C-alpha positions in Angstrom: 18.0 15.6 1.9 18.9 17.9 -1.0 16.8 20.5 -2.5 16.5 18.3 -5.8 15.2 15.4 -3.8 12.7 17.6 -2.0 11.4 19.0 -5.2 11.2 15.5 -6.6 9.2 14.4 -3.6 6.8 17.3 -4.0 6.3 16.4 -7.7 5.6 12.8 -6.9 3.5 13.5 -3.7 0.4 12.5 -5.4 2.1 9.2 -6.3 3.1 8.5 -2.7 -0.5 9.3 -1.6 -1.9 6.9 -4.2 0.6 4.3 -3.1 -0.4 4.8 0.6 -4.1 4.5 -0.4 -3.5 1.4 -2.4 -1.4 -0.3 0.3 -4.0 0.7 2.9 -6.8 -1.0 0.9 -4.9 -3.9 -0.8 -2.9 -5.1 2.2 -5.8 -5.6 4.6 -7.8 -7.1 1.8 -5.1 -9.6 0.8 -4.5 -10.3 4.5 -8.3 -11.0 5.1 -8.3 -13.1 1.9 -5.3 -15.1 3.1 -7.0 -15.7 6.5 -10.2 -16.7 4.8 -8.4 -19.1 2.4 -6.5 -20.7 5.2 -9.6 -21.0 7.3 -11.5 -22.5 4.4 -8.7 -25.1 3.8 -8.6 -25.9 7.4 -12.3 -27.0 7.3 
């Protein structure tokens, strides 16, 4: 990894943290919603 890439990563660190937080909350939520919907349709 070059210095430029490392500097770019540091500048966008807050973006990657936000992305991780978003995926941590949205993925389980959408997964739970999908399970709920499939369970609801199965009734």
